[in-house]
N, C-alpha and C positions, 0 to 999 in steps of 0.2 A: 167782843166782851172786854170790858176794861180791866178785869181782874182775873188773870189766868190761874190764880191760886184757889179758885173755887172748886176745882176738881182734884182728886176723885171724890165721889160721894156727895157732891154738892146737892144734887137733886134729892137724894135720900134725906139729907139734913133739912132741906126746905119742906119736904112733905111731912116730916116729923113735926115741924112747928105748926102745921095746919091739920094735924091728925083728927082732932075732934070735928072739924068742919067736914072733912072727907068721910068720916064714919057716918055722919048724918045725911050725906048727899048721895044722889043717884050717880051711877047705876048701883043697884043692890044685887050684885052678882056674888055667887059663891066660888067663882073661879078667879084666882089671883091674876092670871094673864089678861082676862077681860077687863078687870079694874085698871091694870097697868096700861093697857091700850087706850081706854077711855080717858083716863087722867093725863096720859102723855099727850094725847091729841088736844085736850083742852089747854094744857100748859103751852104747847108749841104754837097753837093758834094765837093765844094771848101774847106770847113772846114775839111772834112775827108782827103783830099789830103795834106793839110798843117799841120795837127796835128792829125794823126790817133789815137794816144795814148789817147787823151781826147775826141774823137768823140762821144762816147756813152753818156758821161755826158752832152755834149752840146745838143745832139739830144733829150734827156729827157727834158731838159730845154726849147728847142724850141717847142717840142710837147705840153708841159704844157702851154706855153704862147698862142699857137695857139688854144688849146682846148676851150678856153674861148672867142673866137672870138675877142681877144684883139687888133688885127690889122685891124679889119673891117673898122673903121673910117679912118685909114691911106689909105687903098686901095681904098675906096670910094673917098677920096680926090685926089688920083692919077687919077682915072677915070674922075672925074670932071675937073681936070686940062687938061687932054688930049682932052676933048671936047671943050675947049676954042679956 
């Protein structure tokens, strides 16, 4: 990763900028941890394809951020917006 200043909260910031796309895209789960797992998997697959050299560094950072349920409020907001 060329910019170590991206963390903490970099992933939350990036997902916020794409929130409307995420709200309209599957999976349409009512469980925040299911959405978190699905979107994390998509993000990591694309990151690995784009930059395999730095993938392990990114994965460690993503796993660290997810381990604290740091995105729970974000995903609950997505679920709430979908129900409107």
